[in-house]
C-alpha positions in Angstrom: 128.1 -3.8 -75.5 129.1 -3.9 -71.8 126.8 -2.6 -69.9 128.1 -1.4 -66.5 126.2 0.4 -63.3 127.2 3.1 -60.9 127.6 1.6 -57.0 124.9 3.3 -54.6 126.2 5.8 -52.7 126.6 5.0 -48.8 124.2 7.4 -48.2 121.7 6.9 -50.5 118.5 5.7 -49.6 117.0 2.9 -51.0 114.0 0.5 -50.5 114.5 -2.7 -48.1 114.5 -5.8 -49.7 110.5 -7.5 -49.1 111.1 -10.3 -46.4 110.6 -13.4 -48.4 109.8 -17.1 -47.0 108.0 -18.7 -43.9 106.4 -16.4 -41.1 103.8 -16.7 -38.1 101.7 -13.9 -39.1 100.0 -11.1 -37.5 96.8 -8.6 -38.1 99.6 -6.2 -39.4 101.1 -9.2 -41.9 97.5 -10.2 -43.4 96.5 -6.1 -43.5 93.5 -8.1 -41.7 90.2 -6.2 -40.3 89.4 -6.9 -36.7 86.1 -8.8 -35.7 85.2 -9.5 -32.4 88.9 -9.0 -31.4 90.1 -11.6 -33.8 92.1 -11.0 -37.4 89.6 -11.9 -39.9 90.8 -11.9 -43.6 88.9 -13.2 -47.1 90.9 -14.5 -49.6 90.5 -14.1 -53.2 88.5 -17.2 -53.5 85.8 -15.9 -50.9 87.3 -18.0 -47.9 87.6 -16.4 -45.1 90.3 -17.2 -42.0 90.3 -15.7 -39.1 93.4 -15.6 -36.7 92.3 -17.2 -33.5 92.5 -20.5 -31.9 89.1 -19.9 -29.6 86.0 -21.2 -32.0 83.3 -18.9 -30.2 85.8 -16.3 -31.2 85.9 -16.9 -34.5 82.1 -17.5 -35.2 81.9 -14.1 -33.3 84.0 -12.3 -35.9 83.0 -14.4 -39.0 79.6 -13.1 -38.4 81.0 -9.8 -37.7 82.4 -9.7 -40.6 79.4 -10.6 -42.6 77.0 -8.4 -41.5 79.7 -5.5 -42.1 80.2 -6.7 -46.0 76.8 -8.0 -46.3 77.9 -11.3 -46.8 75.3 -14.3 -46.9 75.9 -16.0 -43.8 73.7 -18.4 -41.6 73.7 -21.4 -38.8 75.1 -23.9 -41.7 77.3 -21.8 -43.0 79.1 -21.4 -39.3 78.8 -24.8 -38.9 81.6 -25.3 -41.8 84.0 -23.3 -39.8 86.9 -25.2 -38.8 90.2 -25.2 -37.0 93.3 -25.9 -38.9 96.9 -25.4 -38.5 98.7 -23.7 -41.4 101.6 -22.0 -42.1 102.1 -18.7 -44.1 104.9 -17.7 -46.8 105.7 -14.4 -48.5 106.1 -14.7 -52.0 108.7 -12.1 -53.8 106.3 -10.1 -55.1 105.4 -8.9 -51.0 101.6 -11.7 -51.2 101.7 -14.3 -49.4 100.4 -17.9 -49.4 98.4 -20.3 -46.8 99.2 -23.8 -46.9 98.0 -26.8 -44.6 100.7 -27.7 -41.7 101.3 -30.2 -39.1 100.7 -28.8 -35.5 104.1 -29.7 -34.6 105.8 -27.4 -37.3 107.6 -24.7 -35.7 105.8 -22.3 -37.6 102.3 -23.5 -37.9 99.3 -21.1 -36.9 96.6 -22.5 -35.3 93.4 -20.3 -37.8 89.4 -20.8 -38.0 89.2 -21.6 -41.7 85.5 -21.0 -43.7 85.3 -22.3 -47.3 83.8 -19.4 -49.1 
């Protein structure tokens, strides 16, 4: 049996396709919360990503985030906060992935990263 579909009417509203591929993120793109003026995202595994190049701001943001969510945090944890160059890539289902990158990559973003 041959299946046919009716073409969409020109005035019919359809959802826009989700953008895919690599991107330079904003707090809104990551659905990040702002702490100490920096976007903070906790990844599924408990790692924390702070969208800032400033190490002092990153430490303040992680500290404020940990206090807000009653997460254990001490000086040893803050000592593990590292600056990394990464890329962000949207997936078809709307999620995004984070991957290590070289500073010379045109879409690389410098973040501060704390392993959970």
